[in-house]
Every structure is written in C-alpha cells, then in structure tokens.
N, C-alpha and C positions, 0 to 999 in steps of 0.2 A: 026303733029300739032293738038292742042286741038280744039274742036268745040267751037263756041261761048257759047253754053249752058254750057259746062263744065268750060269755062273760067269765067263765072259769077256765078257759083254755090256758091262760098263763099260769094258773095254779097247778094244773095237771102237768105242765111242762117246767115246773120250777127247777128241777134238777138240771135239765137241759139248759135253761136260761142261765143258771148259776155257772155252769161249765163254760158257756159262751162268754159270760162276763169275765171269768178267770182267763180265758184265752185272749180276750181283748186287753185285759190288764197286762198279761205277759207280752203280748205283741207291742203294746204301747211302751213298755219298759225296754224292749229290744230296739224299737225304732228310736227312742230317746237316746239310748246308748250309742247307736250308730251315728246319730246326729252329733253327739258330743265328740265323737272321733273324727268329725269333719266329713262324713260320708253323706251323700244324697240319699236319704232313707225314706223319703216321702212315698215312693212307689211300693214300699214294703208294708204299708199300713193296710190291714185287712178289712176295715170298715164293717166290723161285726155289729156295731151299734144299730144299724138298720135292721138286721135280723133279730136282734134282741128286742128292739122296740116293737117289731111286728109280732113276735111271739107273746109279748105282754099285752097285746090287744090295743096298743097305742098306734093308731094310724098316723103315719108320719105327715100326712096332709093336714092333720089337726094340730100338729106340734108347731109351736112357734120357735123362733130363733133362740129365745131365752132358755127353753128346755134343752135344746141341743147344746147350747153353750154350757149349761149346767151339767149335762151328762159328760161332755168332753172334759170339763173341769174335774169332775169326780174321777174319771179315768186317768187324766193326766197327773193328778196328785200322786199316783202310785210311782211315777218316775222318780220321785224323791225318796221312796221307801224301798227297803230291801225285802222284796216279797219272796225271794228264793231262800231266805234263812229258814223259814218253817212254813209248812202247809197252812198252819193256823192264821198266819198273816194274810195269805192270799184268800183264804176263806172269809176272813173278817172284811177285807176290802170288797170282795164280791157281794157279800151280804149287804154292806153299806150301799153299794150302787143299786142293788136290787130293791132295797127299801126306798131309795130315792126315786126310782122309777115307779114303784108302787104308789108312792105319795102323789106323783104326777098323774098317775092313772085316776086316783080319787079326785084330784083337783079338776080333771077334765070331765068329771061327772060319770065316771065308769066304776063307781065303787062297787064292791062285792056286796050282794044282797043275800 
C-alpha cells in the first residue's frame, strides 16, 4: 500500500500537472495542424502523457489500453477547438483532462483518503 506522502503527490503537483496538460494540448494542436498541412508531424509529438500519468501516481504498468485511449481522446478533442482564443478555454480543457485522470485514479483504487 502507498504511503500518504505518495498518495498525495499528485495533489501537491497539481499546478505542474495542469501546466503539462496545457503543454500537451498545445502540442497536440500543433501536430494536428502540421498533419492537416500534409507534413509528417508524428516525430514532433512530445509524449507528455507519460510524465503526467506518473506525476498523478498512476503507474503506467497498471494502466490498460482503455485508459490510454481515453486520455488520447481527451487530448485529441482539442484539435477541433480554438484553444488560443482565450486562456480560459485552455484552462477549461486542462481541468477536464485532469479530472478525467483523477477519476481513473479513483477507479484504480487509489482514492484520496
């Protein structure tokens, strides 16, 4: 069983996690735009999801394919939204992804006590 310190690590790092999610959203938007222009943009994806998942205390060995697909879907939806209109939109999407991962954390039995 995890120690309380490890159990709350993701809460202490919430601001960092949200910033990384925002960066992942921006990067996904950029890569999607490059792809739409016909450029091979796959090598420009930063794979920040692994770092985000780790900071939230979700060991990727415990994650199943369904959760990764769900995370990718959440992040990919931003490609259709104009997140650069206002910082509030980016904040909204980042919070939504964060809450999605928080729910996954609870479902894996790592709820906050």
